[in-house]
Each structure stands twice: as C-alpha cells, then as structure tokens.
C-alpha positions as CSV (number, residue, x, y, z in Angstrom):
1,M,7.3,-13.1,-2.1
2,L,5.0,-10.1,-2.4
3,K,6.1,-7.3,-4.7
4,V,4.1,-4.1,-5.0
5,S,5.1,-1.5,-7.7
6,S,3.6,1.9,-8.4
7,L,0.4,1.3,-6.4
8,S,-1.8,4.3,-6.7
9,K,-5.5,4.9,-6.1
10,V,-7.5,8.0,-6.9
11,Y,-11.1,8.7,-6.0
12,K,-12.5,11.5,-8.2
13,R,-9.9,14.2,-7.6
14,T,-8.5,12.9,-4.3
15,T,-5.4,10.7,-4.3
16,A,-5.7,8.2,-1.5
17,V,-2.5,6.2,-2.3
18,D,0.3,7.6,-4.4
19,D,3.1,5.5,-5.9
20,V,3.7,2.9,-3.1
21,N,6.5,0.4,-3.8
22,F,7.7,-2.4,-1.6
23,D,8.9,-6.1,-1.5
24,V,8.3,-8.6,1.2
25,S,10.4,-11.8,1.0
26,K,9.5,-15.2,2.5
27,G,10.1,-15.1,6.2
28,E,10.0,-11.3,6.5
29,I,7.5,-9.4,8.5
30,A,6.4,-6.0,7.0
31,V,4.4,-3.2,8.5
32,L,2.6,-0.5,6.5
33,V,2.5,2.9,8.1
34,G,1.2,6.2,6.8
35,P,2.1,9.8,7.6
36,M,0.4,9.6,11.0
37,V,2.0,6.2,11.8
38,Q,-1.0,4.2,10.9
39,V,-2.0,1.9,8.0
40,S,-4.1,3.6,5.4
41,P,-7.4,1.7,5.0
42,Q,-7.2,2.5,1.3
43,Q,-3.7,0.8,1.0
44,L,-5.2,-2.4,2.5
45,K,-8.3,-2.3,0.4
46,V,-6.4,-1.9,-2.8
47,L,-3.9,-4.6,-1.9
48,S,-6.7,-7.0,-1.0
49,V,-8.1,-6.9,-4.6
50,C,-4.7,-7.3,-6.4
C-alpha cells in the first residue's frame, strides 16, 4: 500500500505541489493528473525521494 498525506513542495516563493493526499492499495492502479490533465514532474520527483 502507498499512502501519501499532506505532500507539499515549495521552491523559494513558488508552491509546486500543495497538500496532495492519496492512498493506493495492493492491486489498484492509480494515475496522477494535474490541472492541465498531466502529471506534475514535481509530484513525481518528490514521491521518488520519499
């Protein structure tokens, strides 16, 4: 299971990711989309170091 709670990332004064929360259970498929129906590179970068 993957659980993400209150994921945020700020660069200087710019908020790249703001309070993202989600759970993915075993066997589920999840897709991350942003406001323009695309995955934010910053979301993936922050998740990869957690």
